[in-house]
Residue, then its C-alpha position, 0 to 999 in steps of 0.5 A: m222190239n226195237t232190237i228186232k227193228t234195228i236188225n231188220t234195218i241193218a239187214f235191209i241196208g245190207l241188201l241194198l248195198f249188195i244190190s248196188a255192188c252187183n250193179r256197179p261196173q267192175q273194172s276189167e282188163k278185158i275192157d278198154s276205151v281209146f280216144v282217137n283224135l279225129p275231126i267230127l264233121k258236119w255234112k257227114k253221117n257217121n263220124p267215128a270218135l271213141q273206140v271201145l275194145i272188148e277182148g273175147d274169150s277163146m273158150n267161152t261164148q260172150t255176148v255184149t248187150e249194153l254199152s254205156f257212155t257219159l256225154n258232155d253238154n256240147i254233145i247234147q246240144n250239137v249232135k243230132s244222133v249217136q250210133v255205135f258200130y261193130s268193126g270186128t277184130k281190126e284195130n283202127h279200122f272203122i266200118d259203118d255197115q254193122t251197127f250195134g243197137k239203134g241210132i239214138s238222140p244224145q243223153k248225158q248218160l247214154i245206154v246203147s242196147g244191142k246184141q253182139t257175140l264176141k270173136p276170140g281176141k280183141n273186138y272193136f266197137w266205135l262210138s259215132f256222132q252225126l252233127k247238127d247242121d247248125c253246130d258251131l265249128l268251135t264246139k268241143l265234144q267229150a265222151k267217155l265209156a262208162y261200162a260194157t255189159v258182157n254176159e250180164q256183167r257190167l265191166s268198166p274200162l281199164n283206162p278211163i279217157d283223160d278229162s283233157k281229151f276232146w274232139r274238134t268239129g269241122v265241115a266235110l267240105r268235099q267228099h268222095r263221089q260228091d256231085n258225081v266227082h271221084t276225088y277232090r285233092i290239092p287244097g288252097l285257102a284264102t281270105t278276101n278283103n271282104g272276109t270271105l273264105l275261098a277254098i280251092y281244090d282239084v275236081r278229079r272227075e273220073s279217078g283219083r290219079d294226078l294229071q293227065g286226066h279230066i280235072d278242073i279247079g273248083v271253088s267253095r265260098s263262105t261268107d260266115g267264117g266257114e260255118t256254111w258254104e255255097a255250092m261248088h263252082i268251077a274257076q278253071d276248065m279247059g274243056q275240049w281245047g285243041n279238039l282233044p277230050e276233056k281227059f286230055n285237058g286237065v288243070s291241077d295244083a292250083c294256088i290262090l292269091v288275094d291282092k290286098n290292095s285291090d279287088n283282084i283275086f288270082i288262081a294259078g293252075l297247071w294245064m296239061h294238053g294231051v300227053i307227052n310220053a316217057e321218051g318226051k314225044w307228044l302223042q298225036g291222034l288221041n281220042e276219048e277211047s285212048s288210055a295214054w297217060n303220063h305225068q309232068w313230074r315223071n320221066r320226060g312228061s314235060q319238056p323244054g320249050l313253051e308250046v302246049n305240045q312241049t311243056s305243061q302250061f301255067i295259066i291264071s284266072k282272075s276274079t273281081d267280085d269276091g270270088q263269085t266269078w272267074s275270068k277266062p284263063v290267061n297263059l303265062t308260060e311264054m312270059c315267065k318260063k325259061k325255055e330250057w326248063w322242063l317245067w314251070a308250075p304253081a306250087p299249090g296252096a296260097g300266095i301273098t301280098m307283100k307290104d309294098g304291094t308285090l304279089v307273090f306266088p310260090t312256084q316250082g319246076r324242073n330245070q334244064t336237066g329235069l331236076p325239080f326246084s322251088n322258087i317264087t313268081y311275082s308281080k310289081d304291077g298288080g298282076k299285069t306282068w309276072i317275073t319268075s325268080n332264080q331257083a331257091f333249092t333243087n330236088t325240092t318241089e311244092c313250097s309255101v312263102v311268107e314275108l318275115k319282115e318288109g322285103e324279106l321272104m321265107l320259102n318253106m319247101r317239100d324236099n325229096r331227100n326226106r324220102k330216104e332221110k328219116g333221122d335227125n336231118n329229116g326236115r323241110a328245106i328252108f331258104t330266105t331272100t331279100d332281093m325277090g329270089a335273085n339270091w337265096t340264103e339257107h335258113t338256120t332251121h333248114h333240114g331238121a326243124l320241121i319234119e315231113p314224110v315228103c308232102m305239101a305243107s302250108l306256111y302262113k303268117h297270121e297278124y293280130k292285135t293284143e288287148s292293148g292294141d299292139k300289132k303282133s304276128v305268129l307263123l303257122f305251119s301245117n303238115p303231117n307231123s311224121k317222118q314215116a307217113r302222112i299221119k298226124q295232121t298238125i298245126k304248129m306255131s312260131f313266135d320268133k319268125g320260124q327259129s323255133w316251133p315249141e311243142k306246147y303250141w302244136i295242135e293235132l287235128d287228125e291222127y289217121r293216114a290221109a293224103g295230107y295236103s293243107c292250107l291255112s288262112s286267117i278268119d279273124n283276130h284270134t281264129i285260124g281256118i284250115v282246109y286239108e286232105g283228112s282221113q274223114a273227108h277229101m276236103t276237111f275244113q276246120k277253124i281253130d281259136i288260138t286265143a289261149y296259145l297267144e295269151d300263153f306266149q304273152k304271159s310267158n314273155e312278160 
């Protein structure tokens, strides 16, 4: 009798093991998951994150009925809903018009049920998140594909996602068609003396095109470190100046500067009145129906001289109430521009206050032959009067400035040579000055240290205190980290005043293609804020805790 019971027990256990084996996902070369490094943003309904690849058979019909994921606790706490989308056979092409199953609340072991017949070849599904509005922006999200059920067979991915992979959160600060605006471009970011974050940008109301157009300078304001933002308001709008329509009075390419020694905050913008055509002639008789267009950097779109019908104008507005309101713009063109220059303009992003109180804007222009250049414009009297320096380098444009040590400035420049140079000499143009731009010296890292696809970038000096109270600084640089395209938006760090940028201190934020402009600012002792033109929102804001990087550097140098 005992022998019979033992045999039955063994048979029962065997049956359970058989059933378990049947339900256990089998690893398959036809199933895989791909971590895609994209920001997961508040105020955005669908945020693609994990890509699931399932290869369809050309000979047999195959149907996916389940996708199962393992989610970390941060997703459970901070994600409002989870949705899976089917994007067909196009790789890296997220579309949100075809869902797989229904959107559901996050669970530790998530099973999304649906029905999707596979096409022959590679098919792509996307796991997408919608964040809660109160999600903390330093939250890190992690998810893995557990299995996919195809024709009633559970299959696990060939290459499970590495445990070190995670998505950073952020804010979709400005999105396409938000507030009836076609496009938001050209970010700047600054932290006021009160700790308020001010993000500025082009409000391109009718199209995504550069000047000339109906473009104003917008401001978003946050008083809690970027977690929440006030409604957009306008800092610069030239309206129908000179009896021309607003589309012929555009303002663009703004730069923001906080005076660290007063309540003053400045925004510089470039105003274009009317249109100067390719031959350098200012067009008369323009009206709302006119379609004439030209750009200040194209052909003869801006010319020698100082008048509004000769050259684009450099205007500046001021706030004395922490960025809540802005004064009527003052025109600095006559004060600072050399008549023979074709153009003098702000370099978009942010300016600085030097240790001695000097205010410095990074600027750019076109010289007497129309060749682009980069330089600085500064004020020694708190912004009452301004002086423009000699050019630092030519065939360069948008630039960013930091004070390396007291009285020494570094200018980091977008270089047009890099349109053709994709080899070892590809890199940002970098010069320094110790006499406010009267003379410039080529830096040792000029061309080669910081690659670019030719795009605006941000150079920023973050000052912080160690646990022992010592004052330190680190240089931060952000741009698309590629020689070929505006992809891989990345922050880099230098602890030796820009001599080196070790790869272990790189932080990639967004791997997909975007317009790529960015601007950095400090939030607190160990937290950095960035606004950039990302693949998931026209203006993407993220905050980055750099504590681990600072501690790593300190330990490695003890």
